[in-house]
N, C-alpha and C positions, 0 to 999 in steps of 0.2 A: 456729507450726505451721499457722495458718490462711492464712498468706501464700502458700505453695506451691500449695494447691488453688485459691486465688483467682487466682493468676497463671496456673495451668493453664486455668481457666475463661475468663480474658481471652484467652489465646492461642488457645483452642479457638474462641471467638467470632470472633476475627480471622481464623482459618483458614477458618471457615464463611463469613465475609464475602468472603474472597478467592475461595473456591469459587464463591459466587454471582456475583461480578464476572466470573470466568472463564466461567461459563455464559452470562452476558449478552454477553460478547465473542464467544463461539462463535455465539450466535444472531445477533448483528449481522453476523458474518462470513458466516453462511449466507444472510442477507437480501441482503447485498452481492453474493454470488455469483449469487443469483437475478436481481438487477437487472442484473448484468453479462451474464447469459445473454440477458435480454430485449433489452438494448442490442445485443448481438452479432447476435441474430436480426433486429432491425430493420435493422441495417447490411447483413446478408446479403441481406435482401429488397430493400433499396434497390439494392444492387450488381446483383442479378439483373434488376431492372427496368431499370437503366441498360445492362446488357449487351444486353437485349432491344431497347432503343431504338437501341443501337449497331448491332445486326444489321439492324434496319429501315433505318437510315441507309445502311449499306453496300449493301443491296439497291437502294435508291433511286439511289445513286451508280452502281452497276453498270448499272441500267436506263438511267440518263442517258447513260453512256458508250456503251451499245449504240445508244440512240436518236440519239446524236450522229453515229455512223457512217452511220446510215440517212438522216438528215435534213441532210446536208451542204449541200444546195442551198438550204435555207430559212434565210436569214441571221437573220431576226427570231426564228425559233424557236431558232436556234442561240445567239443572244445570251441569250435567256431561260433556255435550258438551262445555259449557262455561269454565269449569275448564280445559278441554283438550285444548280449544282454547288459554286460557291464558298460559298454559304450553308450547304449541307449539310456541306462540309468544315469550315467554322467550327464548326457545331453538333457535329460529330464530335469536334473538338479539345476543345470544352467538356465533352462527355460523358466523354472520356478523362481529362480533368483532374479531373472530379467523382469518377470511379472511383478515381483515385490518391489524392485527398483522403480519401475514405471508407476506403480500405485503410489509409492512414496513421493515421486516427482509430481504427480498430479495433485496429491494432497498438499504438498509444500507450495506448489504454484497457486493453488486456490487460497491458501493462507496468506501468501505474500501479496497477492493482487487484491485482497479485500481492502476496501478503503478503511483508513484508520479513523475517519470521522465522517459525519454526515454533512453534506454541503449546506444544509439548513442551519447547522450549528454555528457557522462562521458569522462573526459580527465585525463591524467596523467602528472603531472609536477614533475620534479626531482630537489631536493634540493642538492646542492654540496657546501661543506664548502671550504674555501680557503686552509685549511691544509689537505683536502681530508679525514678527519676523519668522515665526514657525506656525504654519497651518498645514497639518499633515494627517491624513486618514491612514490608519494601520489596521490590517486584517488580523484577527486573532480568534481564539476559542475561549468560551467562558472558563474553561479548566486551565488556561495558561496562567502562569504566575506573572504578576504585573512587571517584575524586573525583566522577564523575557521580552515582553512587548516594548518596554522602555529601550531595551537593546536594539530592537528593530528600528526605533526612532533614531537612535544614535548612529546606526549604519547609514541613515539618510542625511543626518545633520551631525557630522563628526565633531564640529566645533562645540557642540553641547557637552562633550565629555570634559571640557576644560572649565565648566561652571558647576556650581553647587545648585542642584535643581530640586524643586519641591513640586508636587502635583496635587491637584484637588479635583474632585468631581462633585457637582451639586453642593458646593461650599464645604465639603468634608475632605480632610486629607486622605490621600491614597497611601495605603500600606504596601510597600514595594514587594514584600515577600509573601503576600497573600495572593490568592487567585483572583482573577477578574471578577468572577461571580461573588466571591467573598467581600470584595470592595463595593458591591452593589453597582457595578458598571454594566450598562446594557448597550445593545446595538444602537449606534447613532449618538451616544453620549459624547460631550465635549470635555476633554481633560484639560484643565487650566494649568499651564506651565509657568512657574515662577522661578526666575534666576536669582538666587540669593547671593548677595555680595559678601 
């Protein structure tokens, strides 16, 4: 009689632990989003600065071209202006490459920091052995293959690797190489673990 309330308390404690872990993950996610916003703002500011430098360089080039027409007679001045023009074109190419680099970094940063799954998709399934030596909730996604989730269990209960194990859910056998959703396993389901001799 005391076993069921004790098991309920243990499950309730594990559920509360998972809730705390979930809150910590949400806080980490919020902090990462803030950092990403700061990085994006810095990149945006740098791009604006580079665009401003590019406009200045274009004005100098335009002025140079206008001056070149006026000063055709002065060959020394002409040589200097040609050198300056080449130098400015080179700097312009460098600035354009910097802008492209920064745009790529911003795009890659946004792609890298996008979450790979929605927090609402995470489910918890509980493994319970027939002798009650194993009672463990494991977080997973419906798209995970059951064998991957089984491996998470073995990381916590390494001794289970030395046994031949079979799993059932709702009195139906679980197919190891099918996804959680394909095995009709849902959030909160109990997976019965049988150790075969």
